[in-house]
N, C-alpha and C positions, 0 to 999 in steps of 0.2 A: 359295515363301513357306512359312515354318514354321507349325505349328499355332498358333492364336490370332490369326492375321491380321497379325502384324508380323514383319519380318525381324529376325534377331538384331542386326544393326547398328543398326537404327532404335531398337529397344527399349532397347539399351544406352545409346545417346545420350540418350534420354528419361530414363532412370534417373539418369545422371550430372547432367543438368540439374536434376532433382528434388532430388538430394543437395546440389548447390550451393545451391539455393534454401533448402533446410532448414538448411544450415549458416549461410547469411547471416541467416535469420530467428533462429536461435539466438544468433548474435553480436549482432544488434540487440536481442533480448530481454534479454541480459545487460547490454548497455550501458544500455538504458533502465531496467532494474531498479537498476543502480548509481546512475544519476542520481536516481531517486526515493528511494533509500536515503540519499543525501546531503542531501536536502531536510529542512526542518523544518516541522512542522504544529502550530499552536496553536489552542486553544479555551478559551473562558471558560464559567463557570457561576456561578450565584448572583448574577446581575446584575453580573458582572465582579469579584466578590469573590475568585474563584479562577481562575488561568490556568495551563494545563498546556501544555508544549511537548514534542513527541516527534519522533523522527527517522523516516525511512522504513524504518528497521530495527526500528521499533516499540520504541524505547528512550526512556524518560522522561528528558529532559535538563534540564528546568527546571520548577519549580513555584513560582508566586507566589501568596501569600495576603495579601490586604488586611488590615492590622492591625485594622480594624473588625470583621473576621469572627471574631476571637478575643477579643472583649471579655470574655465571662464563661465561661471554660472550666471553671468549677467546676460548671456546670449540665450534667448528662449529656445533656440534649436538645440543647444547643448543640453539644456535641462530636459527637454523632451527625449533626446537620445539617451540620456542617463536613466530616465524613467523606464523607457522601453528595455534597456539593458537589464535593469533590476527585475522587471517583470519576466523577462526571458529566463534569467537565472533561477528565480523562485519557481516558475512554472516547470522548468526542467527538473529541479530537485523534487518537486511534488510528483512529477511523472515517474521518477525513479522509485519513489516510495510506493506509489500505486502499483507499479510493475512488480516490485518485490512482493507486495501483499498478494497480488493476483497469482504470481508464480508459486508462492508458498501454498496458497489455497488449492491451486490446480494439482500440485504434488499430492496433497492429502486426499483430495476427492477424486483422483484419477482422471481429471479433465472434465468432470461433470460441472456444468455451469449453475451455480447457485446465486448468481448476481453479485459476486464480490468484486 
């Protein structure tokens, strides 16, 4: 028996098995990432006055603004409130996308943190 307690034949077989498992995990991760990237995530803010939709790729694809939200755009405070509402809706939709990606990766990796 070689130093370290394993024969060369056994350790080589174990390494190939580990490599195959790692390759399968990588393929699964890529597939799952692609699936999440194809999904859309929506969120509303301002009591539903603004709705933002993003993809899993973190791209804003749709923004709906209720006409009642833009009643008096001559008032700077109304403009600022609408801007804040839009930001809140977009950021919440992005959080949903990120949460889905993290949850999906956690399922695959068994909770190991790889920085996703």
